[in-house]
N, C-alpha and C positions, 0 to 999 in steps of 0.2 A: 475598422475590422483588424485582427491580429495579423502580423506577416507572415505567421505558421499555423496550418490548420490540420486537421487530423484527416485524412483521407481515406482513413480504413483503418479495421482492428478485425483481432482474431484472435482465439484462445483454444488451446487442447483441452479438456476437459480433468482436473484436479482428481486425483485418488492416489491409489498406493498399487502403480503397476508395476514396479521394480525394472522400466526398460532404461535405454541410455537416453538420458537429459536429449539429446541434439533429438532424438525423431519428436518429442513434446515440442521441441524450439519450429523446427518444421514443418510440424502439421497447421502448429500458430502462424506462423510466417507466410506458408501460404492461404489460410483463412483472411487474413489482413490483407494479402495483396488482390483474392479474388472479391474482398468486398470493398477496397479501394477502383476494382478494374483497371489494375497497374501491371505490367507483364515485370516479371522478375528482371530483366533485361535493364526495364529505367529504373531501376535503383542505382544510385549513386554512391550510395553509403550505409556500411551494415554495423552501427552501432548496440553489440550485444553486453547486456548483463551479467557477471562473470558467476559462477556457481565453484566455492572452493572444495567439494566434494565427491568432484569427479575427475580428478586426474589433470594433466596439463593441458585437454582440450577447454576443462572447466576456466580454466585461467586466460585463455584467448578464445573468448565466446565468440568476438565478432567472427574472428575467421574461421573458426569452426563454421560458425550456423555459414557462413558465404561459401565455405567448400561443402558443406551437405547441400546445399540448394542448386552448385555448379557456380564454377570458378567464369567472372566477368570480366575482372579486373576494377571491379568497384573498391572504394574505398573502407577501411575498418576502422572502429577502436571498440575498446574493450573496458567496461568499466566494475569496479566493486565499492561498494556500500553500505554491506549486508543489505538490510533489509530494503534500505532504500534504492538500491544499486539499479534498479528500473528508473526510478527517476533520474537517477543520473545519468544514466545512458540517455534519456529521452532529453535530458539538456546537452548532454554533447549533439546530437543529432538536429537540435532546435537551432544551438549557437552556427553550426554549418551552415545550417540554410540563410540563416540571418547575415552572416557573413559574407554569403553572395558564390559558398563554395561549392553548392550543390543546390539541387530543387527537390530531391526526392530521395529520402532516408527513410530505411525500415530499420524496425528499434526492437529486438527480441531479448526474452529473456527464460530462462526454464531452469528446470532441479528435479533431479533424484534425490530422494531422499532417505537414511535409515530406520530403521526401525525405534521406536521408542522417542523421546525427544530428543532436542538436537544437545550434543556436547562438546565439550573444548576439543580442537585438534590436537593431536599427540605432541610432547616435546616439553621442556621445560620452559617457560618465561617469568619468572621472577619479577618482571616490570610490568609487563601486561596485565591489568586491572581487570581483565574478561578471565584471563588462567586463575587469578588470585581470588576471585571471586568463589569460584568453583572449588580452586586448593585449601582454600584458607577459612569460608565460611559454609564450604558446603550448599553454595546458592545456584541450584540450578534455575533453571529459566522458569520452571511451575513456582520455584521459593521465592523470585523475585517478583512474578505474578501476584504473588501473595499478598508480598508486604505492600507492594502498590494497593490494594486493595485494604490492608490494615490499618493504612493512611487513613486511606478515604472513612473509612469507618470513624476512626478516631477524630478526623477534622469536619467532617460535615454529617457525623450521625449515618451512614448509609448500611443498608443490613444485609445480611444472604438475601433477603427476596430479591431486594432491590438486583442484586447482582443476575438471579436467576429468572428476574422478568426480561434484561436485555437480553441472555440466552435465549429466552423463550420468542422473545420478538425477530429477532435473527434468523430463527427456525422456519418461523413462519415465511419471514424474505425467501429464505434458501430452498423452498420446497417448491418454488417457479424456477429455480434457475437450473437450466438443462447443463453446465458446466460446474455445478457444484458436487462437493464429494458426499457429504451430507444432506440428502435429502427428505428431512424427517423431521414434524413439527412436534416440537414436547412443553405439553404445560410446565407451568412454574414449579407445582409438586414434583414431578418426573425429574425436572432438573436439580432440585433440592434432594431429592432421593438418590442421585448419583453418589458413586463412590467419593468418597473426600482425598482429594492428593494434596493439597497443599492448605492447611486451614487458611482463609476461609473459602476457598476455591475445592470446586468437586470437578469432577472428571468431564463433564459436559460444558464446562464452563471455561479448560483451558485449549487452545487451538492445538489440532495435532501437527506432525509433520508429512508433508503430503510432497506428491511428484505431479507436475504441471506446468502448464505451458503460456505465455501471453505473448503479444506482439501490436506493433502499432505501426501503422504507416504514417511519416509526417512529409509536407508538402510543402513550397511554400504557395501563400494565397493566390499568388497571379499565376503560378503552374496550374494550381487546382481550378480556377474560373478559366481559363483558355482549355481546359480538357474536359469541362463543364461538369466534374464530380459533384455528384448528389449528395446534398445535408454535410457538407463539409464544417467540422466544427472546430472551433479558432481555439489555439490556444493562448490566452490570455497571459498566464504567470507560469513559472517553473521556479518552487524556492529550495534549494540546497546548502540551508545556511548552516552555521556553525555555533555553540553556542556562545555568550558572550560573557565577560569577568565583571564579578562574581556570580558562581551561580549556585545559590542556598537552596535549592532541591535538588535531593540525590535522584538522578538520572541514570538509568541502566545503561554501562555494567558499572558503574561505580560503585564504592560503599562509602564516601567522604563526600563534603563539599570543600568547594570555595570560601574565606572566612569575609565575615561582609563587615570586618571590624575596621579596617584600613581603609577601604571602600563604602563611603557610608550610602552614595545613590545607588540605590535596586535597578538592577537591570531587567528586563521582561523575560521571565525563565524559557528555556529553550527550548519545550515543545510550544508553546504559547509563539515564540518567536519564527516558529516554521508558518503558520497560518500567516501573522501579520506581516512576513516580507512579500507572499502572493498578493494579500488584498493590498499591499501599498504597489508594487509594481503592475496590477491592474487597475488602480484608482477603483477597487467596488469596494463593499464590505461584507460581514456574512448577514448582514442583514440582506441580501440581495441573492445569496444561494437560493434554490430548488434541492439541492440536495448535498448529501455529502457521504462519500465512503472515508473512514475511517479505522484504524489500525487495533483492532480488539484481538490483541494477543490473549488476550484476556476478555469475559467478559467484564468484569469492573474497569477494566483500563478503557472501557469504550465512554463508563460517565468521566471521566478524566478530562476526555478527546472533546467530548461535548463542551467542556470549558475553553481548553485550548484552542479551536476553533472560531471561540465567538459568540457560540448558538444560546449561551446564558454565563452568568457571573458567576466565577466561586462557589460552591456548593448549593446549587440549584442545578443541577443536571437531574437529578432524582423526579425532580420536581416535573422536568421536561419530560420525563420516562415516565411519568405514571400519567399525566395528559395525554399521551398517545399523539406528543406532537413528532417522536421521533421515531413513527411506525409509518410506511407506506398510508396513504390519506390522510395524515398527518402536516401541522405547517411545515417541518423541515426532515424527508426520510432519513434516516441516517444508516448506512450499510443496506440499501435497498437487495442487493444481490446476495445477501445473505453474510456477508464477511467473514473473517480468515476462522468463525466460528463452524460453518458451513463450509469452507475449503481447504484450512488448514495453512500451513505456513510452505511453500514451494518459492522459497526466498529470492531467488533473482528476480522472479516471475509476479509476484507480489503486488507491487507499487503499478506495473504495468496492466496489472490485473484488473486494480480500481479505476487506471485512465479508461477501459475497454468498457467498462459497466456503466462510466458517466458519459462516454461516448454514445454506448447504446441508449441510455438513458434522456440525451441531447435528441436524439436521433428521432427518439417514439419507438424503438425498435424494441424496447426491453420486455413485450410481452404483460404476461400477468401479473409481473410484478412493478409495470410502468407507476413513475410520478406523474402525474397532470400537470399537464405544463410547464413539465423541466424546459430550463431555461440557462441557467448556471448552476456549475456544478463544481465542488471540493475533493480530492486526496487527501490525505495527510497518514504519514508514517515518520517513523525514526528508524535509522541504523545504530548498529552500535557505536563508539568511539565516535559522539558529536554528530553524525551523517542526519542533517533534519532531510525531509520530502513533503514537497506539498504540488500541487499541479492543481493551475484554475485553469476551468474548461466554459467556454459558453455558446453559444450560436444568436 
């Protein structure tokens, strides 16, 4: 059994609430503590996932959430890794427990987002690839998602209907999730009839920006056993890898690749390396998975993740989708929560939200979206500038 377990999880529903992000984080934290049956004063470390859009408190999220919950003298940590921030904060807490520096940790992420798609921060940064792709290429996030989709169409013959099928699947899943922002089923035809945003992606196929919060209580396995924690979920691995040289596949936000001429030995592409590191640490493989929560910034990107986490070989994701394997009731359900299609982006919270969903599934508490017999689950996403993120859980 893992030395670290998830004793409790909690979320604040996603939406466009327009309130202080701290409110969402505190609500999620209290829900996670109640789920674990742990008092706030029992928490020895608060590990926060930072938000860059909410002023100074957002940059010191650990202390911000600790203050809002009430000062107790607990240690704090704050992490920023863009969309991987939640997993990085989780890894900080796990490391503290494994090092014997604490037995109970609370990990929290929350965000309040502006209207519309995410934009770059103000100021000129000509050595920043994220700034450059906005300023020089005009490559907003939807544009970049569309470039990924176009690449898939060129390489593997994916179609707009394939992308719409992913969105329709996730819509059916999210219909059963009380924390999802969008709880409406769409047919493939309805998805294809929505407005074109960045060809070939349509409005219903690109995740929105959202407000929301998620929290996880981690404890040592020994502490959980002594307390009689019900249905603890083992943290088998957390991957926070960076790319290896050379990378010959373009990943956001970069718009060029490393040269493979002088270094002929190919390395694992970055997104594939994220899950591979988690499998190696846990000593299990994709064939052991019961479900996966992946980073569907667009419906097309979800298909790439099927291959990146080892569910199938390159170019076979569409067949997996058409066979119904990735729907609830299929061989390996993907995004039973509804994914970002139904939640939208609340950047510091989303990696933790994935962990919450997998934990609920493994404990058999996912209600109408329950994956039957769920025993092992993985989360996967990436943050800008080479932040990998995968969490592998089991019962």
